[in-house]
TIMAR-344518 format. One record per residue (C-alpha): x, y, z; residue in three letters; residue number from 1. Coordinates in Angstrom, 3 decimals. Example, Ala and Ser with C-alpha at 12.3 -4.5 7.8 and 13.67 -1.06 7.14 Angstrom:
<bafis>
{{12.300 -4.500 7.800} "ALA" 1}
{{13.670 -1.060 7.140} "SER" 2}
</bafis>
This chain:
<bafis>
{{65.216 67.004 134.759} "MET" 1}
{{64.697 66.448 131.386} "ASN" 2}
{{65.310 70.044 130.125} "GLY" 3}
{{62.683 71.420 132.204} "CYS" 4}
{{63.320 74.859 133.587} "PHE" 5}
{{61.523 74.538 137.345} "GLN" 6}
{{60.009 77.733 139.314} "LEU" 7}
{{58.691 77.991 142.440} "ALA" 8}
{{56.016 80.922 142.241} "VAL" 9}
{{54.985 82.274 145.488} "VAL" 10}
{{51.667 84.232 145.030} "ALA" 11}
{{51.558 86.539 148.040} "ALA" 12}
{{50.418 90.479 147.885} "LEU" 13}
{{53.281 91.442 150.050} "ALA" 14}
{{56.016 89.231 148.197} "SER" 15}
{{59.058 91.791 147.785} "PRO" 16}
{{61.590 88.641 149.126} "ALA" 17}
{{60.483 86.880 145.992} "PHE" 18}
{{61.211 89.967 143.655} "GLY" 19}
{{57.166 90.345 142.321} "GLN" 20}
{{56.070 93.585 141.795} "LEU" 21}
{{52.402 95.396 141.353} "LEU" 22}
{{52.067 95.999 137.639} "VAL" 23}
{{51.700 100.237 136.981} "GLU" 24}
{{47.841 101.271 136.747} "LYS" 25}
{{48.598 102.134 133.682} "GLU" 26}
{{49.104 98.682 132.640} "GLN" 27}
{{46.574 96.850 134.582} "THR" 28}
{{43.619 97.098 132.218} "ALA" 29}
{{45.710 95.230 129.561} "ALA" 30}
{{46.809 92.403 131.693} "ILE" 31}
{{43.683 91.843 132.739} "GLY" 32}
{{42.533 91.425 129.204} "ARG" 33}
{{45.131 88.962 128.990} "ILE" 34}
{{44.080 86.897 131.413} "PHE" 35}
{{40.474 87.226 130.169} "GLU" 36}
{{41.210 86.596 126.056} "ALA" 37}
{{40.676 82.849 125.338} "ALA" 38}
{{44.217 81.920 124.024} "PRO" 39}
{{43.839 81.026 120.160} "ALA" 40}
{{47.040 78.491 120.536} "ASN" 41}
{{48.981 77.218 122.917} "SER" 42}
{{52.283 79.259 122.059} "THR" 43}
{{54.135 78.254 125.670} "LEU" 44}
{{54.650 74.217 126.714} "ARG" 45}
{{53.931 74.834 129.825} "CYS" 46}
{{52.940 72.195 133.775} "GLU" 47}
{{51.300 74.395 136.766} "ILE" 48}
{{50.952 72.440 139.513} "ALA" 49}
{{49.743 74.087 142.603} "PRO" 50}
{{51.221 73.035 145.924} "MET" 51}
{{50.295 73.119 149.466} "SER" 52}
{{49.689 76.128 150.850} "ALA" 53}
{{52.244 77.610 153.711} "ALA" 54}
{{52.415 79.196 156.772} "LEU" 55}
{{55.215 82.028 156.355} "ASN" 56}
{{57.028 83.521 159.529} "TYR" 57}
{{54.145 86.297 159.666} "GLY" 58}
{{51.709 83.605 159.954} "PHE" 59}
{{50.539 84.006 156.901} "GLN" 60}
{{49.193 81.887 154.594} "PHE" 61}
{{51.140 81.564 150.756} "GLN" 62}
{{50.056 79.792 147.587} "ALA" 63}
{{52.981 78.020 146.051} "VAL" 64}
{{52.702 77.042 142.410} "TYR" 65}
{{55.170 74.812 140.769} "LYS" 66}
{{55.874 75.639 136.975} "ILE" 67}
{{57.763 73.608 134.501} "GLN" 68}
{{58.749 75.026 131.161} "ILE" 69}
{{61.054 73.156 128.410} "PRO" 70}
{{64.316 74.924 128.198} "LEU" 71}
{{64.382 73.861 123.880} "THR" 72}
{{61.732 76.738 123.805} "GLN" 73}
{{63.967 79.253 124.671} "PHE" 74}
{{67.008 78.484 122.679} "SER" 75}
{{69.391 81.293 121.055} "GLY" 76}
{{68.933 84.943 122.504} "THR" 77}
{{66.790 87.867 122.410} "GLY" 78}
{{63.896 85.871 125.221} "HIS" 79}
{{62.466 87.360 127.911} "THR" 80}
{{59.803 85.538 130.301} "LEU" 81}
{{57.505 87.665 132.473} "ASN" 82}
{{55.333 86.038 134.399} "THR" 83}
{{51.484 87.785 135.515} "TYR" 84}
{{49.477 86.813 138.715} "THR" 85}
{{46.373 87.715 139.068} "ARG" 86}
{{44.856 88.202 142.484} "VAL" 87}
{{41.156 88.430 143.325} "THR" 88}
{{40.130 89.206 147.206} "PRO" 89}
{{36.452 88.902 147.768} "GLU" 90}
{{34.346 92.171 146.836} "GLY" 91}
{{37.484 94.010 145.811} "ARG" 92}
{{39.049 93.878 142.946} "PRO" 93}
{{41.316 92.241 140.806} "ALA" 94}
{{45.536 92.821 141.881} "VAL" 95}
{{47.955 92.142 139.329} "TYR" 96}
{{52.340 91.048 139.947} "LEU" 97}
{{54.570 90.471 137.685} "THR" 98}
{{57.899 89.233 137.584} "LYS" 99}
{{60.692 88.854 134.790} "GLU" 100}
{{61.938 84.972 134.759} "VAL" 101}
{{64.257 84.330 132.689} "LEU" 102}
{{66.640 86.780 130.410} "ARG" 103}
{{69.808 84.974 128.958} "ASN" 104}
{{71.384 83.499 126.219} "ASN" 105}
{{70.824 79.535 126.356} "ILE" 106}
{{72.258 76.762 124.840} "SER" 107}
{{71.333 73.455 125.088} "ILE" 108}
</bafis>
């Protein structure tokens, strides 16, 4: 795995099985600005690749992404990795989902 953290992120609106939560209304504007802002520099090395959409047992399609992040970026203590997903249905405002993915002491 080349020291990479592999994670499959499933972007589905109602997906409690995967632990994603809706971003609180008070934080929606701030998270939206993060998505809209052009990054000044790349602070996190990662690769994101879409995978084939999958039909779940509720007969709904789920978008699946594979994310690879080298763990060497997180050596030591005090690191937290939060993921944010923006879902924008046609003709409706965006909805933001969040999940805390990594919060550990890592020794590499």
